C-alpha positions in Angstrom: 116.5 183.3 -2.2 112.9 182.5 -1.8 110.4 185.2 -2.7 108.5 184.3 0.6 111.5 185.2 2.8 110.4 187.6 5.5 106.7 187.1 5.0 106.4 185.6 8.5 107.3 189.0 10.0 104.4 190.6 8.0 102.0 187.9 9.2 103.1 188.3 12.8 102.6 192.0 12.7 99.1 191.6 11.1 98.1 189.0 13.8 99.5 191.3 16.5 97.5 194.2 15.2 94.3 192.2 15.1 94.9 191.0 18.7 95.5 194.5 20.0 92.5 195.9 18.1 90.2 193.2 19.5 91.6 193.8 23.0 91.1 197.5 22.7 87.5 197.1 21.5 86.7 194.7 24.3 88.1 197.1 26.9 86.0 200.0 25.5 82.9 197.8 25.6 83.7 197.0 29.2 84.1 200.6 30.1 80.8 201.5 28.5 79.0 198.7 30.4 80.6 199.8 33.7 79.6 203.4 33.1 76.0 202.3 32.4 75.8 200.3 35.6 77.3 203.2 37.6 74.8 205.6 36.1 71.9 203.2 37.0 73.1 202.7 40.6 73.5 206.5 41.1 70.0 207.1 39.6 68.4 204.4 41.8 70.1 205.6 45.0 69.4 209.3 44.2 65.7 208.6 43.5 65.3 206.6 46.7 67.0 209.3 48.8 65.2 212.1 47.2 61.7 210.5 47.3 61.8 210.7 51.1 61.6 214.5 50.7 58.9 214.5 48.0 56.4 216.1 50.4 58.8 219.1 50.8 58.7 219.8 47.1 60.8 219.4 44.0 63.6 221.6 45.1 64.3 219.8 48.4 63.8 216.3 46.9 66.0 217.0 43.8 68.7 218.6 46.0 69.0 215.5 48.1 68.9 213.3 45.0 71.7 215.4 43.4 73.9 215.0 46.5 73.6 211.2 46.4 74.1 211.0 42.6 77.3 213.1 42.9 78.5 211.0 45.8 78.3 208.0 43.5 80.4 209.6 40.8 77.7 210.5 38.4 76.0 213.8 37.3 72.4 214.7 37.8 70.9 215.2 34.3 67.2 215.5 35.2 65.1 215.4 38.3 61.3 215.9 38.6 58.3 215.1 40.7 55.4 213.2 39.1 52.9 213.3 41.9 54.8 211.8 44.8 57.2 209.8 42.6 60.6 211.3 42.1 62.1 210.6 38.6 65.9 211.0 38.5 68.2 210.7 35.4 71.9 210.3 36.0 74.9 210.1 33.7 78.4 208.8 33.8 80.3 209.6 30.6 78.0 209.1 27.7 75.9 206.6 29.6 72.5 207.7 31.0 70.0 205.9 33.3 66.7 206.8 34.9 65.0 205.7 38.1 61.7 206.3 39.7 60.9 206.1 43.4 57.9 206.9 45.5 55.4 205.6 48.0 54.0 202.1 47.4 50.4 202.3 46.1 47.9 200.6 48.2 
């Protein structure tokens, strides 16, 4: 009997493990990118919606921003007025994104 008998099974298992590992890593990267994009979209939309209420104050503007952020599947991490600009930070999983909206200068 050859000493190499059965080594193909070991190689097949090793290659299979590598393929599964690479596939899992690619899926995790895809999820992270999707979460980042979802967080950015929620922050953008929340800032735009809340900026409309900037004149009414931080509480009103941030309440509206929070509603929109939540409706987009994210959580509101921070909301503040800087002058008439509303700055919103939203998160989805570990991903975070910030957006600013306010009147156009001019």
